[in-house]
VOKE-568207 format. One line per field, with one value per residue (C-alpha): x, y, z; chain; residue in three letters. Coordinates in steps of 0.02 Angstrom, whole numbers. Example, Ala and Ser with C-alpha at 12.3 -4.5 7.8 and 13.67 -1.06 7.14 Angstrom:
BEGIN
X: c(615/684)
Y: c(-225/-53)
Z: c(390/357)
chain: c(A/A)
resn: c(ALA/SER)
//
This chain:
BEGIN
X: c(4721/4624/4767/4762/4573/4593/4722/4599/4464/4586/4634/4451/4408/4557/4501/4324/4390/4499/4355/4240/4366/4416/4494/4474/4335/4239/4221/4284/4112/4043/4199/4185/3999/4033/4161/4031/3909/4040/4082/3898/3875/4027/3947/3782/3870/3851/3666/3640/3727/3625/3463/3497/3556/3408/3287/3377/3362/3177/3144/3235/3133/2969/3019/3060/3245/3384/3532/3689/3813/3941/3826/3795/3981/4016/3896/3935/4092/4008/3854/3962/4044/3878/3864/4038/3982/3824/3925/4043/3896/3798/3956/4006/3828/3824/3986/3894/4051/4059/4147/4281/4269/4086/4129/4265/4145/4012/4137/4204/4029/3989/4155/4116/3943/4016/4150/4023/3912/4047/4133/3973/3948/4129/4113/3946/4013/4108/3969/3835/3936/3937/3747/3720/3687/3603/3755/3868/3769/3812/3989/4125/4176/4337/4242/4126/4278/4353/4188/4185/4363/4319/4164/4267/4394/4250/4167/4333/4365/4190/4205/4371/4298/4147/4258/4361/4202/4147/4310/4289/4422/4373/4412/4426/4606/4649/4586/4681/4840/4810/4785/4957/5032/4935/5011/5186/5148/5070/5228/5331/5204/5160/5186/5065/4926/4966/4942/4784/4707/4765/4678/4517/4530/4559/4402/4300/4353/4330/4491/4492/4414/4478/4505/4542/4692/4788/4951/5051/5194/5366/5287/5177/5057/4941/4780/4723/4701/4672/4665/4736/4750/4930/4962/4877/4924/4947/4979/5088/5056/5206/5115/5239/5154/5189/5140/5114/5094/4926/5009/5093/4928/4847/4984/5026/4922/4836/4774/4628/4620/4469/4366/4400/4256/4364/4542/4644/4743/4868/4982/5092/5104/5254/5222/5352/5380/5351/5166/5051/4916/4779/4859/4870/4686/4638/4737/4665/4484/4500/4568/4435/4296/4361/4361/4192/4100/4175/4069/4224/4275/4184/4096/4166/4013/4053/4242/4376/4426/4556/4641/4741/4906/4999/5173/5311/5451/5632/5605/5416/5245/5169/4985/4902/4784/4687/4537/4459/4392/4231/4310/4424/4489/4672/4666/4520/4601/4761/4662/4570/4732/4812/4669/4685/4871/4833/4703/4818/4955/4832/4763/4934/5002/4836/4851/5021/5116/5237/5291/5440/5587/5727/5847/5972/6003/6171/6164/6329/6325/6494/6639/6823/6885/7066/7098/7235/7391/7409/7541/7676/7798/7982/8074/8225/8336)
Y: c(-193/-68/54/30/57/217/278/244/341/483/489/483/627/726/697/750/905/955/924/1031/1168/1167/1325/1487/1409/1341/1153/1067/998/1172/1220/1071/1102/1284/1227/1107/1251/1351/1204/1174/1352/1332/1179/1268/1422/1369/1331/1495/1593/1511/1541/1724/1764/1676/1771/1932/1901/1856/2016/2119/2041/2074/2255/2267/2300/2204/2154/2143/2002/2125/2167/1984/1949/2097/2045/1860/1862/1965/1855/1699/1771/1798/1614/1630/1782/1690/1538/1643/1735/1578/1487/1629/1644/1457/1471/1589/1686/1798/1958/2025/1874/1913/2093/2032/1910/2044/2164/2028/1988/2172/2195/2052/2123/2295/2216/2122/2275/2396/2263/2238/2426/2446/2310/2374/2546/2481/2398/2519/2667/2594/2586/2769/2829/2992/3039/3004/3127/3264/3210/3130/2949/3002/3110/2965/2854/2984/2996/2808/2810/2948/2854/2696/2792/2868/2698/2624/2769/2760/2572/2588/2725/2616/2469/2582/2641/2461/2426/2581/2685/2868/2931/3114/3102/2991/3122/3257/3155/3128/3315/3351/3217/3286/3459/3385/3279/3426/3528/3391/3338/3501/3427/3286/3407/3517/3370/3319/3492/3497/3330/3400/3552/3441/3342/3498/3584/3422/3449/3268/3102/2924/2862/3034/3066/3213/3305/3397/3488/3417/3299/3163/3117/2968/2899/2936/2773/2834/2995/2964/3069/3117/3079/3034/2881/2921/2772/2824/2753/2639/2567/2643/2711/2891/2946/3135/3233/3319/3486/3481/3442/3587/3716/3673/3684/3518/3479/3358/3283/3178/3337/3400/3402/3401/3362/3490/3476/3618/3610/3731/3671/3736/3761/3803/3985/3942/3913/4042/4139/4043/3879/3939/3988/3822/3726/3828/3814/3627/3592/3702/3616/3446/3493/3583/3442/3300/3248/3190/3372/3496/3633/3812/3880/3763/3781/3891/3827/3913/3874/4029/4085/4126/4189/4198/4096/4090/3942/3917/3996/3937/3891/3874/3727/3739/3627/3508/3331/3274/3122/3136/2958/2957/2810/2880/3053/2980/2894/3054/3152/3021/3034/3223/3211/3100/3225/3376/3291/3244/3422/3505/3389/3395/3584/3567/3629/3547/3548/3652/3599/3703/3757/3892/3971/4046/4180/4218/4377/4348/4228/4276/4307/4261/4079/4026/3952/3767/3711/3606/3515/3541/3402/3313/3367)
Z: c(6528/6628/6607/6418/6416/6515/6391/6249/6339/6370/6184/6133/6249/6181/6002/6045/6134/5986/5865/5971/6000/5816/5747/5846/5949/5800/5794/5639/5602/5571/5475/5357/5338/5293/5165/5097/5077/4982/4869/4836/4776/4665/4585/4551/4482/4301/4323/4415/4278/4141/4236/4272/4096/4017/4129/4088/3901/3918/4016/3886/3745/3837/3858/3675/3698/3613/3718/3614/3628/3698/3843/3883/3875/3990/4128/4121/4235/4375/4369/4378/4533/4625/4681/4756/4856/4910/4959/5065/5144/5193/5248/5364/5428/5467/5567/5686/5727/5879/5926/5813/5700/5667/5625/5507/5423/5400/5323/5208/5145/5114/5025/4906/4869/4833/4724/4617/4599/4543/4438/4340/4316/4262/4130/4067/4027/3875/3774/3830/3765/3589/3589/3636/3459/3513/3614/3467/3361/3484/3526/3423/3444/3528/3653/3693/3721/3837/3930/3952/4018/4141/4200/4225/4331/4430/4457/4513/4633/4708/4726/4819/4931/4969/5016/5130/5215/5240/5332/5440/5353/5333/5159/5214/5278/5130/5007/5101/5087/4903/4885/4954/4845/4696/4718/4720/4567/4474/4495/4415/4283/4199/4026/4066/4115/3967/3849/3941/3921/3739/3709/3781/3667/3516/3555/3592/3430/3331/3235/3183/3227/3235/3058/2983/2872/2944/2911/3043/2959/3002/3130/3057/2918/2921/2993/3171/3267/3445/3546/3718/3875/3836/3653/3489/3389/3204/3089/2943/2770/2789/2943/3066/3223/3275/3451/3440/3603/3608/3642/3471/3386/3479/3447/3265/3108/3069/2894/2895/2721/2766/2786/2610/2484/2325/2273/2180/2019/1998/1846/1749/1568/1471/1284/1151/1104/921/958/878/970/880/932/1114/1113/1036/1167/1310/1249/1218/1392/1472/1375/1428/1612/1606/1515/1619/1767/1860/1885/1996/1895/1893/1986/2131/2144/2065/1893/1783/1618/1573/1498/1656/1613/1485/1557/1501/1387/1379/1376/1540/1546/1717/1743/1906/1941/2067/2056/2137/2216/2367/2358/2316/2195/2096/2095/2022/1885/1839/1838/1725/1600/1604/1566/1415/1355/1375/1276/1140/1131/1125/991/896/886/803/955/1073/1254/1301/1405/1483/1345/1307/1136/1084/948/851/743/654/648/646/469/501/525/645/574/576/696/608/718/671/581/650/502)
chain: c(A/A/A/A/A/A/A/A/A/A/A/A/A/A/A/A/A/A/A/A/A/A/A/A/A/A/A/A/A/A/A/A/A/A/A/A/A/A/A/A/A/A/A/A/A/A/A/A/A/A/A/A/A/A/A/A/A/A/A/A/A/A/A/A/A/A/A/A/A/A/A/A/A/A/A/A/A/A/A/A/A/A/A/A/A/A/A/A/A/A/A/A/A/A/A/A/A/A/A/A/A/A/A/A/A/A/A/A/A/A/A/A/A/A/A/A/A/A/A/A/A/A/A/A/A/A/A/A/A/A/A/A/A/A/A/A/A/A/A/A/A/A/A/A/A/A/A/A/A/A/A/A/A/A/A/A/A/A/A/A/A/A/A/A/A/A/A/A/A/A/A/A/A/A/A/A/A/A/A/A/A/A/A/A/A/A/A/A/A/A/A/A/A/A/A/A/A/A/A/A/A/A/A/A/A/A/A/A/A/A/A/A/A/A/A/A/A/A/A/A/A/A/A/A/A/A/A/A/A/A/A/A/A/A/A/A/A/A/A/A/A/A/A/A/A/A/A/A/A/A/A/A/A/A/A/A/A/A/A/A/A/A/A/A/A/A/A/A/A/A/A/A/A/A/A/A/A/A/A/A/A/A/A/A/A/A/A/A/A/A/A/A/A/A/A/A/A/A/A/A/A/A/A/A/A/A/A/A/A/A/A/A/A/A/A/A/A/A/A/A/A/A/A/A/A/A/A/A/A/A/A/A/A/A/A/A/A/A/A/A/A/A/A/A/A/A/A/A/A/A/A/A/A/A/A/A/A/A/A/A/A/A/A/A/A/A/A/A/A/A/A/A/A/A/A/A/A/A/A/A/A)
resn: c(MET/ASP/GLN/PHE/GLY/SER/ARG/ILE/ASP/GLU/PHE/GLN/ASN/LEU/ALA/ILE/TYR/ILE/TRP/GLN/GLN/GLY/LEU/MET/GLY/ILE/ASP/PHE/GLY/ARG/ILE/PHE/THR/ALA/LEU/GLY/ILE/LEU/VAL/ALA/PHE/LEU/PHE/ILE/ARG/ARG/ILE/PHE/THR/TRP/PHE/VAL/LEU/SER/ARG/PHE/GLU/SER/TYR/ALA/LYS/ARG/ARG/GLY/THR/LEU/ILE/SER/ALA/ASP/VAL/MET/GLU/ALA/ILE/ARG/PRO/PRO/ILE/ARG/PHE/ILE/PRO/VAL/VAL/MET/GLY/VAL/PHE/PHE/ALA/LEU/HIS/TYR/LEU/ASN/LEU/GLN/GLY/ASP/MET/ASN/VAL/LEU/ALA/VAL/ARG/LEU/GLY/ARG/THR/LEU/VAL/VAL/PHE/VAL/LEU/PHE/TRP/GLY/ILE/TYR/ARG/LEU/LEU/GLY/PRO/LEU/SER/SER/SER/ILE/GLU/LYS/LEU/ARG/THR/LEU/LEU/THR/SER/ALA/MET/VAL/ASP/TRP/LEU/VAL/LYS/PHE/LEU/ARG/VAL/ALA/VAL/PHE/ALA/ILE/GLY/VAL/ALA/THR/VAL/LEU/GLU/VAL/TRP/GLY/ILE/SER/ILE/GLY/PRO/VAL/LEU/ALA/GLY/PHE/GLY/LEU/VAL/GLY/VAL/ALA/VAL/ALA/LEU/GLY/ALA/GLN/ASP/LEU/PHE/LYS/ASN/LEU/ILE/ALA/GLY/LEU/LEU/ILE/LEU/ALA/GLU/ARG/ARG/PHE/ASN/ILE/GLY/ASP/TRP/ILE/LEU/VAL/ASP/ASP/ILE/ALA/GLU/GLY/THR/VAL/GLU/SER/ILE/GLY/PHE/ARG/SER/THR/LEU/VAL/ARG/ARG/PHE/ASP/LYS/ALA/PRO/VAL/PHE/VAL/PRO/ASN/ALA/GLN/LEU/SER/ASP/ASN/ALA/VAL/THR/ASN/PHE/THR/GLY/MET/THR/HIS/ARG/ARG/ILE/TYR/TRP/VAL/ILE/GLY/ILE/GLU/TYR/GLY/THR/THR/ILE/ASP/GLN/LEU/ARG/ASP/ILE/ARG/ASP/SER/ILE/GLU/ASP/TYR/ILE/THR/ASN/ASN/ASN/GLU/PHE/ALA/PRO/PRO/ASP/GLU/VAL/SER/THR/PHE/VAL/ARG/ILE/ASP/SER/LEU/ASN/GLU/SER/SER/ILE/ASP/MET/LEU/LEU/TYR/CYS/PHE/THR/ARG/THR/THR/LYS/TRP/GLY/GLU/TRP/LEU/LYS/ILE/LYS/GLU/GLU/LEU/ALA/TYR/LYS/VAL/LYS/ASP/ILE/VAL/GLU/GLY/ALA/GLY/ALA/GLY/PHE/SER/PHE/PRO/SER/ARG/SER/LEU/TYR/VAL/HIS/SER/LEU/PRO/THR/GLN/LYS/PRO/GLU/VAL/PHE/THR/PRO/PRO/SER/ASP/ASN)
//
């Protein structure tokens, strides 16, 4: 019995020794308590997030600034992660680590703080860029988007460099290594850098903006949806996407239909040769009066407007009709052009003339006087 009791005491002492020694010299009691601290901060995360956001909104209202829903949605994830960082920090501090473990814990805590800080800045760049109205008056929307992308890359790079410094890694040799790699990459990615520079030139020259209707001869026609670092997305009118390299947009002529102030109507009206001069003058004057007195057309003192006899064609007297509409919308322009076609037909027919069509006349001065003999087949007799 005494032997059994001694065994019990030995087992009890072993359990106490293991509990006290714990993991890497830390007793399990402190480890479980540290885990409890971390779990507690996870439980209060929702309350902490609500409290911070509400205080932030109240501060913004007192300062007279309006915080958009996009900004609140952007900062919500980083703020929700702050209790996790606090829980890790207090849990590690409670463990009272020593030596290398303490250095590791300190670096881990600093890394989490840096991560939350730069994560929040990275997410705020998006919604804050949309609220910079003064900047958008100086730069185009595409340039602002490019600036935001550049700032995000810069924030990410600075954040990574800061984390490396926290862990005692010097970024000087790393940058030197990247420089050598960059030279090798640049030699094999000349087209990429060419398109990148072309994209910058497109934005600087403001050739077109997102949403513009453009035409690049023999390449694409449609609406610009995005201007990327390498290519521009043009959505054709059949909804098919076309990714055009920026170099092609920079080197080729680009027609920006969105920038036009008027839409042109350019017709050649063929009239019959039997039309008299008075009829031609009446037709020309009537068409000119209709265009001049119609508010849907731009006046002659604003744009070039011509209604003139242009040429004597093979089968018609050609009248040139050259004018511009005030509207630039395609549907409205089609309607105005349709009404003009009705009016031209009414004027021409009302003047007693008609429209010509390609024809060929054959003039015969005389017919043969001798008639050919009639062929009579021979009889069987």
